C-alpha positions as CSV (number, residue, x, y, z in Angstrom):
1,X,214.7,233.3,111.8
2,X,211.4,234.3,113.3
3,X,209.5,237.3,112.0
4,X,206.7,239.7,113.0
5,X,204.4,242.0,111.1
6,X,205.6,245.6,110.7
7,X,203.6,248.5,109.3
8,X,204.8,252.1,108.8
9,X,201.9,254.5,108.3
10,X,201.9,258.2,107.6
11,X,198.8,260.4,107.9
12,X,197.9,259.9,104.3
13,X,199.2,256.4,103.4
14,X,200.5,253.0,104.3
15,X,204.2,253.2,103.4
16,X,205.4,249.8,104.3
17,X,203.8,246.5,105.4
18,X,205.7,243.2,105.6
19,X,207.0,240.4,107.8
20,X,210.4,241.5,109.1
21,X,213.1,240.1,111.5
22,X,213.9,243.2,113.4
23,X,213.3,247.0,113.5
24,X,215.3,249.7,115.3
25,X,212.9,252.3,116.5
26,X,213.7,255.9,117.7
27,X,211.6,255.9,120.9
28,X,211.3,259.1,123.0
29,X,213.3,257.4,125.8
30,X,216.0,256.2,123.3
31,X,216.3,253.7,120.5
32,X,215.1,250.1,120.9
33,X,215.2,247.1,118.7
34,X,211.9,245.2,118.2
35,X,212.3,241.5,117.8
36,X,209.6,238.7,117.6
37,X,207.8,238.2,121.0
38,X,208.8,241.7,122.3
39,X,206.9,242.9,125.3
40,X,203.9,245.1,124.4
41,X,204.4,248.8,124.7
42,X,203.3,252.1,123.3
43,X,205.8,255.0,123.0
44,X,206.1,258.4,121.4
45,X,208.8,258.7,118.7
46,X,211.5,261.2,118.4
47,X,212.9,262.4,115.1
48,X,215.3,259.7,113.8
49,X,215.8,256.6,111.7
50,X,213.8,253.4,111.5
51,X,215.9,250.5,110.3
52,X,214.3,247.2,109.4
53,X,215.7,243.9,108.5
54,X,213.5,241.9,106.1
55,X,213.3,238.1,106.0
56,X,215.9,238.0,103.2
57,X,218.4,239.9,105.4
58,X,218.1,243.1,103.3
59,X,217.6,246.3,105.2
60,X,215.4,249.4,104.6
61,X,215.7,252.7,106.3
62,X,213.1,255.4,106.8
63,X,213.3,258.7,108.6
64,X,210.4,259.5,111.0
65,X,209.6,262.9,112.4
66,X,207.4,262.4,115.4
67,X,204.6,259.9,115.9
68,X,203.8,256.8,118.0
69,X,204.9,253.2,117.9
70,X,202.6,250.4,119.1
71,X,204.3,247.1,119.9
72,X,202.6,243.7,120.5
73,X,204.3,240.4,120.8
74,X,203.4,239.7,117.1
75,X,203.5,243.2,115.4
76,X,204.9,246.7,115.3
77,X,202.9,249.6,113.9
78,X,204.5,253.0,113.6
79,X,202.2,255.9,113.0
80,X,204.5,258.7,111.9
81,X,203.6,262.4,111.8
82,X,205.9,262.6,108.7
83,X,208.2,260.1,107.1
84,X,210.5,259.7,104.1
85,X,213.0,257.1,102.9
86,X,216.3,257.8,104.7
87,X,218.2,258.2,101.4
88,X,216.1,261.3,100.7
89,X,217.0,263.0,104.0
90,X,219.6,265.8,103.6
91,X,221.3,268.1,106.0
92,X,219.8,271.0,104.0
93,X,216.3,269.7,104.5
94,X,216.9,269.2,108.2
95,X,218.3,272.8,108.4
96,X,215.0,274.0,106.9
97,X,213.1,272.0,109.5
98,X,215.2,273.6,112.2
99,X,214.5,277.1,110.9
100,X,210.8,276.4,110.8
101,X,210.8,275.0,114.3
102,X,212.8,277.9,115.6
103,X,210.2,280.3,114.0
104,X,207.4,278.4,115.8
105,X,209.4,278.6,119.1
106,X,209.7,282.4,118.8
107,X,205.9,282.6,118.4
108,X,205.1,280.0,121.2
109,X,202.2,280.9,123.4
110,X,203.1,279.1,126.6
111,X,205.8,277.2,128.5
112,X,204.6,273.8,127.5
113,X,204.7,274.7,123.8
114,X,208.2,276.2,124.2
115,X,209.4,273.0,126.0
116,X,208.1,270.8,123.2
117,X,209.6,272.9,120.5
118,X,213.0,273.2,122.3
119,X,213.0,269.3,122.5
120,X,212.2,269.1,118.8
121,X,215.0,271.4,118.0
122,X,217.4,269.3,120.0
123,X,216.2,266.1,118.2
124,X,216.5,267.8,114.8
125,X,220.1,268.9,115.5
126,X,221.0,265.4,116.7
127,X,219.5,263.9,113.6
128,X,221.2,266.4,111.4
129,X,224.6,265.4,112.9
130,X,223.8,261.7,112.3
131,X,222.9,262.4,108.7
132,X,226.0,264.6,108.2
133,X,228.3,261.9,109.5
134,X,227.0,259.3,106.9
């Protein structure tokens, strides 16, 4: 099967770089699957899982918490604000993230900041439900 180059980058390191067959990406408008020759796009990411299929049909899963994905017809680069292997994500950890975000919401200085934090809380709750159902 055809492949494309995929990189997952956090602020401090390159976490993954390889040729892959497909990647499910949690875009801000919804999940999409990147395949070879995908139309170019740039999108913000919501909190969620990135699932990739390697050339040997094995899969890897990472959790991303915000960031940007850049798609070309030959590559996908995810610049994540924060990421971790999906197997390390727990409902307890997500609950801590929710409490932290709610604290920031209470101290928000303007409506735009409040709107962004309310959306982040909704994403974290949805992600927590997904993790809890696994």
